[in-house]
N, C-alpha and C positions, 0 to 999 in steps of 0.2 A: 027603629029608624034604619032606612036603607041608604046605602051609598049611591051616589050618582054614577051611572055607568056610561061609558062612551065606546062606540064601535070604531075601530081603526083598521085600515088595511095594512097587512104585514106580508112582505114577500115570503114565499114558501121556505126558502133557505133560512131566513131569519127566524121564522116560526119554529123550525126544527131545532135551532140552537136554543131558543127559549124553552122549548119542550124538554130538551136535555137538562137544562138548569133546573127546571121544575122537578124532573125525576131525581136529580141529585139531592134536592131539598127534602125528599122523603114524602111520606104520606101526609096529605093535608096541605102541602105547599101549593100556593096559587100563583098565577101569573102576576098578580098584584104584589105578592111577597117578593118574587124574583125582581120585578122592576124596582121596588123600593130598595132592595139590597144593592142593585146595580147603581142606583142614584146615590145611595149612601157611600158606596165605595168611590164613586166619581167625586163626590164632595170631599171625601177624605184625601184622595190623591191630589185634588186641586189645592186644598189647604196646605198640604205638605209642600207642594211645588211653590206656592206663594211664599211660605215661610223660608224655604231654601233660597229663593230669589232675594227676599229681604235681607237674609243673613249675608249674602254676597255683596250687598250694596255698601 
């Protein structure tokens, strides 16, 4: 089974940053891996922010 693929336009400067993150990930790291990691980190930060806000209420 193959994953659905979508083409998106990415500015050159952003692509360079993504490429650097891919390189940091080591051999075999894909753009999909980096994007998933960024989304996971975003979700984690958002959850911590919401919990901190709730704790202050």
